[in-house]
C-alpha positions, 0 to 999 in steps of 0.5 A: 104659802109655798108659791112656785117658782116654776110651773110645768108646761105640759107640751113640753114633757116627757115621761122623765120629767113627768116621773120626776114630779112629786106624786100630787103633780103627776097626771095619769096618761089618760088626762095628757090631753084635753077631754070633750067635756072640756073646750075653749073655741071662741069664733069671730062672728058672735056679736053681742051689744052691752050697756055698760052702767057706772055708778059712783056715789061719794059723800058730801063734799068737804073740798072740790072733788073730781071723778073720772069714769072710764069709757070704751075708747078702743074701736076696731074689728072686735069692738065698736063703741056705740056712745055714752050718756051721763047724769050727774049733779056736778060739772060733767063732760067727756074729755080725752087724755089728749096723747093715748086716746083715753076717753073718760067722764070727767066730773067736778063737785064744788065743796058742799055738795051733799050727795054728789054722784054720776052715772055713766052708761055707755053701749058697746058691741063686741065679738070673740077673736080668733087670730090675728088681724089678717096680717093688715099693716099698722102704722109704724108710729103705733108699732114704736109706741108698742115697743117703748118702756114705760115707768113700769115696763122697762125693757132693758136691764133684768127685763131684757136679760130675762126675755133673751134667755127665754127665747133663745133659739127663737127666730121669728116674732111668732116664735119668741112670743110662744116662747114668752108666753110659755114662759110666764105661764110657767114662771108666774102665778095667780095671787089671789090676795093681791089688791084689785088687778095688781100694779104691773111693776115688772122690774120689781117682780123680776128683781124680787123673783115674786112672780105672783100677781093678777091680770095687770101684773102677769100680762104686763110682764108678757108685754114688757118681755115682747117689746124687751126683744122687739116684738111690739105688745100692749095691755088692753085693760078693760072689763068682763061683761058676761059669763063664758060660753065655755063653762069656765067660772073664772073667764067671765062674770056672772055677777049682777055687780061687775065693781071687781071684773076689771080684767086686763088683756094683752096682744102683740103684733106679728108680721104674719098675722097682725095684732094677735090676741094673748092672755097668759094671765087668765091661764093662771087664773084658771090654775089657781082659782077654777077648783079647789085645787091649784092646778100646776100643770098645763096638760091638765084637761080642764087647763089644755083648752085655755092654755092652748086658746089664750094664745090667739083668741079671746071670748067676746064676753069682755069689753076694753077701755083702752091700751094706755101707760102713764095715763095723766088724768085731764084736770088731776092734781095728782101724778100719772096712773100706770093705767086706767080701767077703774073709776077715779076720784080724788079731793084735797086730801088726795085720791080715793082707793080705787080697788075699794068700791066699799068706801069709794062707793061705786058699782058697775053693771051690764045688760046684754041687749036683744038682737 
């Protein structure tokens, strides 16, 4: 498959550039703006309440086995966790990582348990985001954390060099964020064959030139680039709960089984508007997978609304678990995880594959409550 090294940003197109495109990519003038049939306009105030259920069923244990189920741990003006309930035939408790605010249900099973299971129900209220948090001042230590490198998100070397080139001439934090959002949309792409949500190894992506991936890759790339030029940014790890209200099948989940509905978003802190929603990865997803044909231009009427909208808005059909990187799970005997938005399990033989719910058996579902 011939993967693109650079996609075409429609808002910067000129007639000369459009004429130079292959016929398959060129669009008629009538398609240069979004049509009324496609819109993406999330508005704050559309609060909804969901019960999210995660059930893990393991084979009979042959050694001590540990399971961790992530809980919604982000409480903001767009999300309110309302409590968690758990049942298990193991020793289950709610614990935190003690460093980054990650909360999980941690379960321990002794060897010889025949049908080990844990079921966790989390109730959460969510609403859409439109714009930032109103320029509310953020704690200085939080902003420092949002500028730090992580194991998979370095902020020096090729990352900083790339970001500086992409933001050349941008003199404000918002201009830098806009330039880097556009750069990711133009240069990275959705790669459906990547397992799970990807790993987010930014340095490897840039060094190899393979900028294909999924949400944890593309939004991590955006976050690392922002951090490297002094714009606080962070990944927000979560899961889609319901279909989109705007007709995009790739921007929501209509399935009764959400075991593959995990989705990482991102946000940046702008001096004028506070924490501001971003999601260049979902722009790439709609480009690649919304229709059978891979759409490679942002001035396509299907793409323009989400390309414009996902710089500054999120739809509230999604829930956040946490914003943490390099997470050491409480009680683990394995190393740190780059992020936590999947159930995790391990025994004496090592860690289970969280990206394979057919063999590491878990099911996730959500129910929207009335009122």
